[in-house]
C-alpha positions as CSV (number, residue, x, y, z in Angstrom):
1,V,3.6,-19.9,-36.8
2,D,4.5,-20.7,-33.1
3,Y,7.1,-23.3,-33.1
4,W,6.3,-24.6,-29.7
5,A,2.3,-24.7,-30.5
6,E,3.0,-26.2,-33.9
7,R,6.0,-28.6,-33.4
8,D,4.2,-31.6,-34.0
9,N,2.6,-30.5,-37.1
10,L,5.1,-28.3,-38.6
11,A,5.3,-30.0,-42.0
12,E,1.5,-29.1,-42.6
13,A,1.8,-25.7,-40.7
14,L,4.7,-24.3,-42.8
15,K,2.8,-23.5,-45.9
16,P,5.6,-20.9,-47.5
17,P,5.5,-18.0,-47.4
18,F,5.7,-18.3,-43.3
19,V,7.2,-16.9,-40.7
20,L,8.2,-19.3,-37.5
21,F,8.8,-18.1,-34.2
22,N,10.7,-20.0,-31.3
23,Y,11.4,-18.3,-28.2
24,D,14.5,-20.0,-27.6
25,S,17.4,-21.8,-29.7
26,D,16.1,-25.7,-29.2
27,F,14.5,-27.1,-32.3
28,R,14.7,-30.6,-31.1
29,G,13.7,-32.7,-33.9
30,H,13.4,-29.9,-36.3
31,A,17.1,-28.5,-36.8
32,D,17.1,-29.7,-40.5
33,L,14.5,-26.4,-40.9
34,L,17.6,-24.0,-40.2
35,D,19.8,-25.5,-43.1
36,R,17.0,-25.3,-45.9
37,D,17.9,-23.1,-48.7
38,D,14.5,-21.2,-48.8
39,V,14.7,-20.3,-45.0
40,R,16.5,-17.0,-43.4
41,I,17.1,-16.8,-39.8
42,L,16.8,-14.1,-37.1
43,H,18.8,-15.3,-34.3
44,L,18.9,-12.9,-31.3
45,I,21.2,-13.0,-28.1
46,R,21.6,-10.9,-25.4
47,D,24.8,-10.6,-22.4
48,P,24.2,-13.6,-20.6
49,R,24.9,-11.8,-17.5
50,D,21.7,-9.3,-18.0
51,V,19.9,-12.7,-19.1
52,L,20.5,-14.1,-15.7
53,I,19.2,-10.6,-14.3
54,S,16.0,-10.6,-16.3
55,A,15.2,-14.2,-15.9
56,M,15.6,-14.2,-12.1
57,H,13.2,-10.8,-11.6
58,Y,10.9,-12.4,-14.2
59,H,10.6,-15.8,-12.8
60,C,9.7,-14.4,-9.0
61,K,6.7,-13.1,-10.5
62,A,5.4,-14.2,-14.0
63,G,2.6,-16.4,-14.3
64,E,3.9,-19.1,-16.6
65,T,2.3,-22.5,-16.0
66,W,5.9,-24.6,-15.4
67,L,6.5,-21.9,-12.7
68,H,3.6,-23.0,-10.5
69,E,3.5,-26.6,-10.9
70,P,4.8,-28.6,-7.8
71,V,7.9,-30.6,-8.5
72,P,7.7,-34.3,-7.7
73,G,10.3,-35.2,-4.8
74,Y,10.9,-31.8,-3.5
75,D,7.8,-31.5,-1.0
76,D,5.7,-30.1,-4.2
77,V,7.4,-26.9,-3.8
78,T,7.4,-25.0,-7.2
79,Y,9.9,-23.2,-9.1
80,Q,8.7,-19.9,-8.3
81,R,8.0,-20.5,-4.6
82,R,11.3,-21.9,-4.2
83,L,13.2,-18.6,-6.1
84,N,11.1,-16.5,-3.6
85,A,11.7,-18.4,-0.6
86,F,15.9,-17.6,-0.7
87,A,16.8,-14.9,2.3
88,T,19.2,-12.9,-0.2
89,R,19.2,-11.5,-3.7
90,H,22.9,-13.4,-4.2
91,E,21.1,-16.9,-3.3
92,Q,18.1,-16.1,-5.7
93,Y,20.7,-15.7,-8.5
94,V,22.7,-18.5,-8.0
95,F,19.5,-20.6,-7.9
96,E,18.1,-19.1,-11.3
97,M,21.9,-19.8,-12.5
98,E,21.7,-23.4,-12.0
99,N,18.7,-24.0,-13.3
100,S,16.2,-22.2,-16.0
101,T,19.0,-19.8,-16.9
102,F,21.5,-22.7,-17.3
103,S,19.6,-24.1,-20.3
104,T,19.0,-20.7,-21.6
105,L,22.7,-19.9,-21.7
106,R,23.9,-23.4,-22.7
107,D,21.3,-23.4,-25.7
108,M,23.0,-20.0,-26.6
109,Q,26.3,-21.3,-26.7
110,K,25.7,-24.4,-28.3
111,W,23.9,-22.4,-31.3
112,R,25.9,-23.1,-34.8
113,Y,27.2,-19.4,-35.5
114,G,28.4,-18.8,-38.9
115,R,25.4,-19.8,-41.0
116,P,25.1,-18.0,-44.3
117,N,21.6,-17.7,-44.1
118,C,21.3,-16.0,-40.6
119,F,21.3,-12.6,-39.2
120,E,23.3,-12.8,-35.9
121,A,21.4,-9.7,-33.9
122,R,22.2,-8.6,-30.6
123,Y,19.8,-7.3,-28.1
124,E,22.1,-4.4,-27.0
125,K,22.1,-3.0,-30.7
126,L,18.3,-3.2,-31.0
127,R,17.7,-1.6,-27.7
128,Q,19.7,1.3,-28.9
129,D,18.6,1.4,-32.6
130,T,16.5,4.6,-32.3
131,E,17.1,5.1,-36.2
132,M,16.0,1.3,-36.8
133,S,18.8,1.2,-39.0
134,Y,20.0,-2.2,-37.8
135,W,16.5,-3.4,-37.8
136,S,16.1,-2.5,-41.3
137,G,19.3,-4.4,-42.2
138,A,18.1,-7.2,-40.8
139,M,14.5,-7.2,-42.1
140,S,16.3,-6.4,-45.9
141,F,18.4,-9.8,-44.9
142,L,15.5,-11.8,-44.3
143,G,14.0,-11.0,-47.6
144,F,11.2,-8.5,-47.0
145,D,10.4,-6.2,-49.7
146,A,10.2,-2.5,-49.4
147,A,6.4,-2.5,-48.3
148,E,6.7,-5.1,-46.0
149,Q,9.9,-3.7,-44.5
150,K,7.7,-0.4,-43.8
151,V,5.2,-2.6,-41.9
152,C,8.2,-4.5,-40.1
153,R,9.5,-0.7,-38.8
154,Q,6.0,0.3,-37.8
155,R,6.0,-2.8,-35.5
156,F,9.6,-2.6,-34.2
157,W,8.7,1.1,-33.2
158,Q,5.3,0.1,-31.7
159,Y,6.8,-2.8,-29.3
160,S,10.3,-1.1,-28.6
161,L,11.1,0.6,-25.2
162,F,12.1,3.8,-26.7
163,G,8.7,3.8,-29.0
164,N,5.2,3.0,-28.0
165,L,5.6,0.3,-25.7
166,G,7.6,2.0,-23.1
167,R,8.3,0.8,-19.3
168,G,4.7,0.5,-18.6
169,H,4.4,-3.1,-19.8
170,K,3.8,-6.0,-17.5
171,H,6.6,-8.0,-19.1
172,V,9.1,-5.2,-18.6
173,R,11.2,-4.5,-15.9
174,S,14.2,-2.2,-17.0
175,G,15.2,-3.5,-20.5
176,D,18.4,-1.4,-20.0
177,V,21.5,-2.8,-21.3
178,A,24.7,-3.8,-19.1
179,Q,22.5,-4.3,-16.0
180,W,24.9,-6.7,-14.6
181,K,27.4,-3.6,-13.9
182,R,25.2,-2.3,-11.2
183,E,23.6,-5.6,-10.2
184,F,26.4,-8.1,-10.1
185,T,28.2,-8.2,-7.0
186,P,32.1,-9.7,-6.9
187,P,30.8,-13.0,-5.5
188,L,27.9,-13.3,-8.3
189,A,30.6,-12.4,-10.8
190,A,33.0,-15.1,-9.4
191,A,30.1,-18.0,-9.2
192,F,29.1,-16.8,-13.0
193,R,32.5,-17.1,-14.2
194,W,32.9,-20.6,-12.3
195,K,29.6,-22.1,-13.6
196,F,30.0,-20.5,-17.3
197,P,33.7,-20.5,-18.2
198,R,34.4,-18.6,-21.4
199,L,30.8,-18.2,-22.3
200,L,31.1,-14.6,-22.5
201,Q,34.5,-14.8,-24.6
202,S,32.8,-17.5,-26.9
203,L,29.8,-15.0,-27.6
204,G,31.9,-11.8,-27.8
205,Y,31.0,-10.1,-25.0
206,E,34.3,-10.3,-23.0
207,P,37.9,-10.7,-24.4
208,D,38.9,-12.4,-21.0
209,D,38.0,-12.8,-17.5
210,R,39.3,-9.6,-16.3
211,W,35.7,-7.9,-16.1
212,V,35.2,-9.8,-12.8
213,G,37.8,-8.0,-10.9
214,R,36.1,-4.8,-11.9
215,V,32.8,-5.6,-10.7
216,R,31.9,-3.6,-7.5
217,G,28.2,-3.7,-7.6
218,P,25.6,-3.1,-5.1
219,R,26.3,-3.5,-1.4
220,L,26.3,-7.2,-0.5
221,S,23.4,-8.7,1.1
222,P,24.2,-11.4,3.9
223,S,27.1,-13.5,3.6
224,P,26.2,-16.3,1.0
225,G,27.6,-18.6,3.6
226,P,30.9,-20.8,4.3
227,G,32.8,-21.8,1.5
228,G,31.6,-18.5,-0.6
229,P,29.8,-18.2,-3.9
230,V,31.4,-21.3,-5.6
231,S,30.2,-23.4,-2.7
232,L,26.8,-22.0,-2.9
233,L,26.5,-22.8,-6.4
234,K,27.1,-26.4,-5.8
235,R,24.8,-26.6,-2.8
236,I,21.6,-24.9,-4.1
237,A,19.4,-27.7,-5.9
238,G,20.2,-27.9,-9.7
239,R,19.4,-30.2,-12.6
240,P,16.2,-31.7,-11.2
241,W,14.6,-28.1,-11.6
242,E,15.8,-27.7,-15.4
243,R,14.4,-31.4,-16.0
244,F,11.4,-30.1,-14.6
245,K,11.4,-27.0,-16.6
246,L,12.1,-28.7,-19.8
247,S,9.6,-31.5,-19.4
248,T,6.5,-29.6,-18.5
249,A,7.7,-27.4,-21.5
250,T,7.5,-30.1,-23.9
251,S,3.8,-31.1,-22.7
252,A,2.3,-27.6,-22.2
253,S,3.8,-26.3,-25.6
254,P,3.8,-22.7,-24.4
């Protein structure tokens, strides 16, 4: 069952046994589902720095409706057109960090971790799970029987980057873990830390902020401008774009 397609009719749609899919962790008026005794949860997160990289590149080209709808009050410019209008990769990342990815990472941080009925999975482990042992553990936790787990493993291999999916799929740009190590520049790392203080520590991706000082990244594009990356982060349009995405997601039910 697709949560966003059926969220107004969940009582009717969720006839047990059911599998409910939500592409983010926002359950709005149905958060009580997560605490039901008969529900098991698979919650997947990824290094927030790689989330930013993946999202920016995807939003530059994707055909999702909300990316192509004009934003009232902003000369009817769409999110995708605004993102592609920036002169530097740095500015694109900062804009994405301030808008769509902001809400994604906010929800990731606000998730209630430690639920006894939830398997907390990490993309990085799944990406390297060529023996499918990590995936099998998750499926066992969710309560699938032996025959069902066999099907789950077949599907996991079919749609994994090291399996049958490969890199030719239109949705896949890289899929590698720790892309931020080669993509982040020192100014971008500083802007990320300023925008999301202690996020990486709270999710267990870094013990402290010393990672910022170790970032070298690619050669810098033209300077982000006076005041440095934090100043740029403050200048680029923010909240209205996020509200636009959330409102269109609500109405379009992706």
